[in-house]
Wavefront OBJ file of the C-alpha trace (Angstrom):
o trace
v -21.689 67.558 -61.501
v -21.190 66.389 -57.953
v -24.016 63.932 -58.196
v -22.568 62.436 -61.515
v -19.188 62.024 -59.923
v -20.797 60.103 -56.765
v -22.511 57.922 -59.325
v -19.379 57.212 -61.406
v -17.539 56.551 -58.286
v -20.006 53.801 -57.052
v -19.849 51.944 -60.300
v -23.295 53.576 -61.414
v -25.071 53.026 -58.014
v -27.093 56.113 -57.106
v -25.681 57.306 -53.483
v -27.855 58.122 -50.527
v -27.595 62.004 -49.947
v -26.103 61.572 -46.311
v -23.971 58.441 -46.962
v -20.667 60.482 -46.946
v -21.602 62.471 -44.232
v -22.550 59.820 -41.805
v -19.421 57.964 -42.929
v -17.247 60.731 -42.147
v -18.984 61.057 -38.403
v -16.877 58.701 -36.909
v -13.854 60.626 -37.804
v -15.223 64.002 -37.592
v -13.505 64.738 -34.179
v -10.036 63.312 -33.985
v -7.809 63.194 -31.060
v -4.697 65.388 -30.646
v -1.219 64.057 -30.775
v 0.297 65.474 -27.436
v 3.644 65.249 -25.823
v 4.907 66.639 -22.301
v 5.410 68.509 -20.817
v 2.729 70.909 -21.636
v 0.017 72.975 -20.017
v -3.610 73.223 -21.005
v -6.957 75.149 -20.257
v -10.330 73.890 -20.945
v -13.431 75.934 -21.037
v -16.908 74.659 -21.730
v -19.450 77.498 -22.728
v -22.950 76.882 -22.451
v -24.409 78.626 -25.614
v -27.800 78.008 -27.770
v -25.939 79.614 -30.794
v -23.600 77.603 -32.611
v -22.963 79.945 -35.413
v -21.828 82.635 -32.685
v -19.383 80.227 -31.483
v -18.202 79.481 -34.899
v -17.777 83.164 -35.827
v -15.781 83.539 -32.640
v -13.365 80.925 -33.575
v -12.997 82.187 -36.993
v -12.344 85.738 -35.825
v -9.514 84.473 -33.683
v -7.923 82.452 -36.534
v -8.264 85.265 -38.982
v -6.728 87.459 -36.600
v -3.694 85.464 -36.270
v -3.581 84.710 -39.816
v -4.250 80.721 -39.718
v -6.910 78.569 -41.342
v -10.303 79.436 -39.908
v -13.065 76.407 -39.635
v -15.355 75.515 -42.440
v -18.670 77.422 -42.354
v -20.547 74.207 -41.340
v -17.861 72.848 -38.965
v -18.462 71.499 -35.496
v -14.671 71.164 -34.832
v -11.630 72.655 -35.342
v -8.045 72.135 -34.307
v -5.428 74.612 -35.324
v -1.959 75.692 -34.221
v -1.860 79.481 -33.386
v 1.799 79.992 -32.746
v 1.814 80.726 -29.004
v -0.854 78.126 -28.267
v -2.923 75.468 -30.001
v -6.652 75.637 -29.809
v -9.330 72.971 -30.258
v -12.646 73.926 -30.510
v -15.579 71.517 -30.645
v -19.274 72.382 -30.871
v -21.834 70.016 -28.785
v -25.663 70.057 -28.361
v -25.862 72.426 -25.531
v -22.275 73.990 -25.310
v -19.089 74.630 -27.133
v -15.737 73.651 -25.693
v -12.512 75.586 -26.128
v -9.187 73.712 -25.336
v -5.935 75.449 -25.351
v -2.405 74.053 -25.151
v 1.222 75.475 -24.707
v 4.199 73.461 -24.530
v 7.025 73.575 -21.794
v 7.097 73.190 -18.095
v 5.742 75.904 -15.691
v 8.045 78.639 -14.029
v 7.657 77.129 -10.496
v 8.468 73.535 -10.591
v 6.902 72.980 -6.999
v 3.511 74.223 -8.501
v 2.555 72.577 -11.800
v -0.332 74.934 -12.208
v 1.629 78.116 -12.618
v 1.547 79.989 -16.051
v -1.417 78.427 -17.290
v -2.160 77.796 -20.990
v -4.783 80.384 -20.778
v -2.137 83.165 -20.279
v -0.995 82.858 -23.953
v -4.750 83.271 -25.384
v -5.583 87.074 -26.131
v -7.629 88.490 -23.379
v -9.490 91.011 -25.652
v -10.803 87.881 -27.748
v -11.293 85.695 -24.798
v -13.926 88.313 -23.426
v -15.938 87.756 -26.752
v -16.522 83.924 -26.354
v -20.305 83.576 -26.365
v -22.367 82.002 -23.733
v -21.785 81.300 -20.036
v -18.856 79.568 -18.403
v -19.852 76.225 -16.897
v -16.524 74.261 -16.965
v -13.164 75.768 -16.378
v -10.118 73.461 -15.709
v -6.204 73.968 -15.951
v -4.327 70.633 -17.038
v -0.615 70.129 -16.567
v 0.920 67.093 -18.399
v 4.383 66.483 -17.240
v 6.981 64.735 -19.250
v 8.154 60.941 -18.669
v 11.155 62.071 -16.664
v 9.015 63.953 -13.805
v 9.302 62.514 -10.541
v 6.557 60.799 -8.534
v 4.812 63.147 -6.112
v 4.147 61.993 -2.719
v 0.661 62.289 -1.039
v 1.574 65.372 1.071
v 2.950 67.207 -2.068
v -0.199 66.447 -3.823
v -2.070 67.815 -0.788
v -0.005 71.061 -1.309
v -0.644 71.310 -5.017
v -4.585 70.673 -4.715
v -4.846 72.656 -1.266
v -6.900 69.598 0.130
v -6.175 65.980 1.194
v -9.220 64.788 -0.682
v -7.382 63.914 -3.902
v -8.201 61.400 -6.332
v -5.372 59.610 -8.287
v -4.799 56.394 -10.169
v -2.351 54.693 -12.615
v -4.426 54.557 -15.965
v -3.736 53.455 -19.620
v -2.309 50.134 -18.241
v 0.133 52.003 -16.424
v 1.289 54.364 -18.964
v 0.360 57.441 -17.092
v -0.741 58.703 -13.754
v -3.801 61.046 -13.178
v -4.658 63.299 -10.120
v -7.375 65.548 -9.536
v -9.838 67.007 -6.728
v -12.800 67.800 -8.729
v -12.981 71.385 -6.960
v -12.572 75.019 -7.977
v -9.785 76.783 -6.527
v -9.044 80.284 -5.820
v -8.988 81.514 -9.393
v -12.246 79.478 -10.353
v -10.502 77.014 -12.198
v -10.212 73.208 -11.613
v -6.842 71.389 -11.633
v -5.763 68.017 -13.333
v -2.211 66.624 -13.125
v -1.251 63.849 -15.427
v 2.319 62.456 -15.407
v 3.490 60.602 -18.659
v 4.945 57.063 -17.970
v 5.277 55.981 -21.304
v 2.342 57.306 -23.600
v 2.462 57.385 -27.032
v 1.383 60.997 -28.466
v -1.770 59.672 -29.901
v -2.638 57.591 -26.752
v -1.744 60.829 -24.560
v -4.130 62.802 -26.507
v -6.937 60.313 -26.029
v -6.349 60.178 -22.349
v -6.334 63.955 -21.923
v -9.394 64.207 -24.097
v -11.261 61.770 -21.758
v -10.330 63.371 -18.625
v -11.440 66.619 -19.985
v -14.765 65.000 -21.002
v -15.148 63.522 -17.759
v -14.958 67.047 -16.117
v -17.092 68.567 -18.731
v -19.741 65.789 -18.628
v -19.577 65.752 -14.848
v -20.659 69.215 -14.480
v -23.176 69.074 -17.462
v -24.994 66.284 -15.757
v -25.107 68.129 -12.377
v -26.846 71.024 -14.017
v -30.050 68.758 -13.377
v -29.352 68.554 -9.667
v -30.739 72.013 -8.737
v -33.854 71.172 -11.028
v -34.445 67.790 -9.135
v -34.192 69.187 -6.026
v -36.744 71.917 -6.777
v -38.927 69.214 -8.340
v -38.837 67.075 -5.333
v -40.733 69.662 -3.298
v -43.177 70.310 -6.052
v -43.824 66.346 -6.220
v -44.008 66.190 -2.512
v -47.001 68.486 -2.545
v -48.719 67.014 -5.598
v -48.468 63.332 -3.733
v -50.205 65.131 -0.793
v -53.085 66.479 -2.767
v -53.430 63.211 -4.326
v -53.647 61.405 -1.159
v -56.270 63.816 0.097
v -58.297 63.365 -3.162
v -57.950 59.514 -2.702
v -59.177 59.699 1.048
v -62.310 61.963 -0.297
v -63.044 59.453 -3.062
v -63.670 56.693 -0.544
v -66.010 58.923 1.535
v -67.991 60.142 -1.567
v -71.388 59.143 -2.080
v -72.830 61.738 -4.508
v -72.467 62.432 -8.135
v -71.873 66.206 -7.644
v -68.954 65.569 -5.269
v -67.529 63.022 -7.616
v -67.677 65.245 -10.468
v -66.035 67.938 -8.354
v -63.235 65.536 -7.475
v -62.881 64.732 -10.998
v -62.168 68.406 -11.902
v -59.590 68.645 -8.991
v -57.607 65.583 -10.236
v -57.684 66.861 -13.765
v -56.012 70.034 -12.503
v -53.575 67.967 -10.463
v -52.552 65.985 -13.442
v -52.235 69.356 -15.619
v -49.768 70.561 -12.798
v -47.801 67.390 -12.798
v -47.733 67.404 -16.738
v -46.554 71.067 -16.552
v -43.843 70.186 -13.980
v -42.780 67.464 -16.173
v -42.516 69.230 -19.324
v -40.297 71.918 -17.696
v -37.703 69.445 -16.036
v -37.928 66.729 -18.789
v -35.053 67.923 -21.054
v -32.802 68.817 -18.045
v -33.084 65.559 -16.305
v -32.939 63.357 -19.424
v -29.850 65.446 -20.362
v -28.481 64.559 -16.923
v -29.032 60.779 -17.361
v -27.152 60.723 -20.892
v -24.274 62.950 -19.521
v -24.007 60.656 -16.494
v -23.640 57.848 -18.827
v -20.863 59.310 -20.841
v -18.986 59.942 -17.510
v -19.460 56.477 -16.386
v -18.035 55.039 -19.976
v -14.990 57.528 -19.920
v -14.099 56.460 -16.291
v -14.281 52.809 -17.692
v -12.068 53.564 -20.604
v -9.277 54.973 -18.113
v -8.921 51.325 -16.679
v -7.740 52.864 -13.337
v -5.374 50.958 -10.685
v -5.046 52.310 -7.288
v -1.965 54.412 -6.064
v -1.254 53.728 -2.520
v -3.832 55.295 -0.306
v -5.398 57.428 -2.911
v -9.055 56.996 -4.014
v -9.422 56.489 -7.696
v -11.331 58.569 -9.972
v -14.071 56.004 -10.282
v -14.393 55.765 -6.317
v -14.525 59.290 -6.091
v -17.520 59.411 -8.508
v -19.580 56.671 -6.864
v -19.009 58.349 -3.352
v -19.648 62.252 -4.498
v -21.097 62.217 -7.930
v -23.507 59.170 -8.068
v -25.900 60.334 -5.024
v -26.474 63.240 -7.085
v -27.365 61.501 -10.050
v -29.312 59.081 -8.074
v -31.722 62.154 -7.000
v -32.238 63.027 -10.568
v -33.235 59.208 -11.403
v -35.504 59.367 -8.539
v -37.330 62.211 -9.270
v -37.997 60.931 -12.939
v -39.102 57.793 -11.243
v -41.533 59.731 -8.954
v -43.067 61.765 -11.640
v -43.655 58.680 -13.639
v -45.150 56.785 -10.475
v -47.281 59.996 -9.695
v -48.742 60.094 -13.076
v -49.712 56.536 -13.186
v -51.503 57.002 -9.833
v -53.076 59.944 -11.037
v -54.268 58.134 -13.860
v -55.792 55.180 -11.907
v -57.565 57.739 -9.501
v -58.950 59.582 -12.372
v -59.931 56.378 -14.144
v -61.670 55.313 -10.938
v -63.586 58.556 -10.494
v -64.532 58.319 -13.901
v -65.959 54.920 -13.538
v -68.010 55.949 -10.658
v -69.240 58.865 -12.390
v -70.255 56.770 -15.277
v -71.877 54.275 -13.086
v -74.132 57.113 -11.228
v -74.958 58.655 -14.579
v -76.085 55.198 -16.052
v -78.102 54.682 -12.895
v -79.658 58.349 -13.377
v -80.237 57.570 -16.885
v -82.096 54.370 -16.055
v -84.095 55.792 -13.535
v -85.085 58.660 -16.025
v -86.011 56.230 -18.844
v -88.129 54.101 -16.099
v -89.927 57.454 -15.001
v -90.477 58.178 -18.718
v -92.022 54.785 -19.375
v -94.229 54.994 -16.284
v -95.359 58.514 -17.603
v -96.039 57.039 -20.986
v -98.088 54.149 -19.476
v -100.412 56.600 -17.550
v -100.596 58.841 -20.573
v -101.763 55.706 -22.729
v -104.110 54.708 -19.869
v -105.490 58.101 -19.665
v -105.790 58.312 -23.377
v -107.662 55.032 -23.437
v -109.980 56.419 -20.892
v -110.610 59.655 -22.660
v -111.414 57.682 -25.598
v -114.074 55.521 -23.982
v -115.453 58.656 -22.629
v -115.452 60.066 -26.200
v -117.520 57.102 -27.356
v -119.963 57.342 -24.799
v -120.378 61.496 -25.279
v -120.403 61.038 -29.098
v -123.051 58.145 -28.767
v -125.103 60.261 -26.479
v -125.318 63.238 -28.661
v -125.484 61.100 -31.812
v -128.511 59.252 -30.158
v -129.878 62.745 -29.310
v -129.708 63.816 -33.103
v -131.424 60.676 -34.231
v -134.262 61.025 -31.557
v -134.990 64.617 -33.106
v -134.689 63.469 -36.559
v -137.219 60.392 -35.886
v -139.287 62.621 -33.793
v -139.845 65.035 -36.552
v -140.633 62.256 -39.036
v -143.221 60.933 -36.519
v -144.779 64.419 -36.431
v -144.940 64.707 -40.117
v -147.188 61.696 -40.313
v -144.874 58.773 -40.388
v -146.447 56.150 -38.172
v -143.670 54.133 -36.281
v -142.779 53.837 -32.546
v -140.008 56.552 -32.006
v -138.623 55.274 -28.906
v -138.413 51.590 -30.369
v -136.393 53.178 -33.443
v -134.112 55.136 -31.184
v -133.474 52.283 -29.002
v -132.492 50.148 -32.046
v -130.213 52.938 -33.384
v -128.426 53.388 -30.306
v -126.111 50.355 -30.845
v -125.339 51.279 -34.295
v -124.341 54.920 -33.206
v -122.101 53.391 -30.341
v -120.254 51.140 -32.831
v -119.978 54.099 -35.438
v -118.440 56.229 -32.930
v -116.017 53.569 -31.662
v -115.107 52.903 -35.347
v -114.785 56.498 -36.180
v -112.403 57.083 -33.302
v -110.390 54.149 -33.965
v -109.918 55.139 -37.660
v -108.888 58.717 -36.667
v -106.313 57.158 -34.163
v -104.705 55.215 -36.849
v -104.720 57.864 -39.204
v -102.812 60.097 -36.860
v -100.392 57.742 -35.135
v -100.299 55.027 -37.836
v -99.886 50.995 -36.762
v -98.705 52.306 -33.372
v -102.103 53.440 -32.484
v -103.292 50.007 -32.169
v -101.218 49.478 -29.069
l 1 2 3 4 5 6 7 8 9 10 11 12 13 14 15 16 17 18 19 20 21 22 23 24 25 26 27 28 29 30 31 32 33 34 35 36 37 38 39 40 41 42 43 44 45 46 47 48 49 50 51 52 53 54 55 56 57 58 59 60 61 62 63 64 65 66 67 68 69 70 71 72 73 74 75 76 77 78 79 80 81 82 83 84 85 86 87 88 89 90 91 92 93 94 95 96 97 98 99 100 101 102 103 104 105 106 107 108 109 110 111 112 113 114 115 116 117 118 119 120 121 122 123 124 125 126 127 128 129 130 131 132 133 134 135 136 137 138 139 140 141 142 143 144 145 146 147 148 149 150 151 152 153 154 155 156 157 158 159 160 161 162 163 164 165 166 167 168 169 170 171 172 173 174 175 176 177 178 179 180 181 182 183 184 185 186 187 188 189 190 191 192 193 194 195 196 197 198 199 200 201 202 203 204 205 206 207 208 209 210 211 212 213 214 215 216 217 218 219 220 221 222 223 224 225 226 227 228 229 230 231 232 233 234 235 236 237 238 239 240 241 242 243 244 245 246 247 248 249 250 251 252 253 254 255 256 257 258 259 260 261 262 263 264 265 266 267 268 269 270 271 272 273 274 275 276 277 278 279 280 281 282 283 284 285 286 287 288 289 290 291 292 293 294 295 296 297 298 299 300 301 302 303 304 305 306 307 308 309 310 311 312 313 314 315 316 317 318 319 320 321 322 323 324 325 326 327 328 329 330 331 332 333 334 335 336 337 338 339 340 341 342 343 344 345 346 347 348 349 350 351 352 353 354 355 356 357 358 359 360 361 362 363 364 365 366 367 368 369 370 371 372 373 374 375 376 377 378 379 380 381 382 383 384 385 386 387 388 389 390 391 392 393 394 395 396 397 398 399 400 401 402 403 404 405 406 407 408 409 410 411 412 413 414 415 416 417 418 419 420 421 422 423 424 425 426 427 428 429 430 431 432 433 434 435 436 437 438 439 440
């Protein structure tokens, strides 16, 4: 019935099975409409089972008698009374963002009474996966006063605060990209004329910067471990390359070829183990850079901007990940060239051995032919000798029987005939056994 409806709605044209799904993808995760003052807590959990994440959100919504997400949903936003929940499922992780309205109890500390306090603790402990991102966000209303640098240092417990005007001056953003004593990061946003939808986009980008930043940095420990492995493999390749230049025997070169094949296998195993993580880090890094560009930052007094902070503190780690990928690719090419060189040398040596073997076989064949010809000549003589003897005894018998003739003269005349007959007989037999080739 649905297929018939689709055909009717498109004027009789048959729709692609995924047309509506891909058309709706751009609108699958709309931004929230947010107005200050409010507080938010954002969690990202590494989880391989998206169904478990969905079930967890469904349980919370049903417990609070609110609409649960659809069975195949990867995004859900719902007002749960005391707080609002925004859940999103990504490839490697799920995010849970909680919002509550109102100002903190302590006006001097905007991060008191975080939104997480409104979330049921029993349910919170059932969220599947491992925590990778945890950050409290405070969105102050348009009447909030500008905070001097020394006050920001007290709020974030550090003078290393990054901040800027964003959204064409419609907001101010401050953060320090650190985990505080409670294990959470902190982001402070001050409204300076944001519309609710624009505020939602801004807050979503800031939370995504923090999420993608930490997801990208997951590749950094892998990159450091791989660096040590690559150094060892490069040293082994250098040793093998030096031995190649000194090698002069086929056995040694075949042994080197086995060693370089094992080295190539080690590199492939290392690459396969870290390929996904390093590729994911590169992708997340790109997302971080685009989100920062979308902020359109303008410097505030002596504070460093978020983009500048990332260039100084985040980009070196990402460059390390990129360099590991480049080193792996370069090492693979060098191993391949060395293996090709060794294979070429082994092939040339084997061709030389085969050539020498064929030459030796040809010499032996030539000697056998000469020996055969010599033996054939001797055979003609032997057969002629014994044939002449038989003729002598035969003629001698006839002479004794009374036939008058010269026996010696007759035997002498028969010898050429016997010799020719022996020669032709042996030649006939050789042709009969060897065919036309027996003539050569």
